[in-house]
NUDREN-634780 format. One record per residue (C-alpha): residue in one letter; x, y, z. Coordinates in steps of 0.001 Angstrom, whole numbers, plus 500000, padded with zeros to 6 digits. Example, Ala and Ser with C-alpha at 12.3 -4.5 7.8 and 13.67 -1.06 7.14 Angstrom:
2
A512300495500507800
S513670498940507140
//
This chain:
119
X500000500017499965
X501214503361499096
X501690505888501954
X500193509281501344
X502725512028502055
X501403515256503737
X502160518531502062
X502255521918503653
X499711520819506389
X497269519265503899
X496703515479503234
X498631515621499891
X499932518095497202
X496843518049495089
X494642519120497931
X497093521862498893
X497372523057495329
X493540523187494607
X493113525179497839
X495838527499497133
X495100528119493522
X491269527784493243
X489543527978496400
X491701530513498504
X490281533987498487
X486845532788497663
X484116534063500312
X481640531587501605
X478158532654502577
X477145529302504034
X478752525903504959
X479689523654501985
X480055519981501245
X482864518034499750
X480594517295496710
X479814521041496251
X483468521850496208
X484431519276493654
X481616520315491478
X482905524055491813
X486406523072491115
X485552520952488216
X483323523765486792
X486272526281487110
X488848523898485590
X486850522402482802
X483976525024482214
X482412524142479086
X485480522505477440
X485731519066475930
X486817516647478780
X487892513945476509
X491438515613475714
X494771514673477009
X495089517710478984
X491659517151480502
X492608513599481501
X495640514824483370
X493568517483485257
X491044514956486082
X493550512541487608
X495032515477489590
X491525516379490891
X490774512833491836
X493612512989494168
X492156516158496094
X490729515442499603
X487543517532499088
X486270516510502655
X489525517958504298
X488886521262502307
X485166521454503129
X485965520754506852
X488613523611506742
X485995525938504988
X483316525132507343
X485407525632510565
X486637529039509162
X483089529942508192
X481803528969511690
X484592530898513359
X483810534074511162
X480088533689512087
X480919533502515947
X483291536459515609
X480696538501513647
X478143537746516325
X480408538768518953
X481035542098517323
X477153542850517013
X475773545004519461
X472164546432519914
X471213549972520915
X469983549884524436
X466890552019523632
X465471550628520377
X467445547318519849
X468860548476516481
X472269546920515586
X475211549121516350
X478677548178515623
X480714550193518301
X481435548290521493
X481796551347523552
X478426552926522583
X475085551692524065
X472834553810521922
X472556554435518097
X475313556689516720
X472757558789514801
X470205558724517500
X467059557432515756
X463479558602516443
X462747555529518772
X465799556575520970
X464798560012521074
X461389558970522592
X463106557020525259
X465388559791526366
//
């Protein structure tokens, strides 16, 4: 049995390279699955091109080595962490409940009509 060699913290070279060159820098609005990532990568790599060429065969072989489960776990962990941090940075106005961003403020920065009534 062939031993898989880790590469730069990833399970193999293909996984690291696909993450670096295709997925890095994409913004995720929701959690993702390994299957969705594989579909995305294949769409980016192949688009509408003919997949029955020599070059496509090599690309398909390279992509087949990618550990999309590892990448989806990484993305989902990052997404969950960003969501938690975003929630920690959200504050509500003490008077009206409107979302405010400054931690040191307890009322809306541009005092809204609801807040004026409460003063």
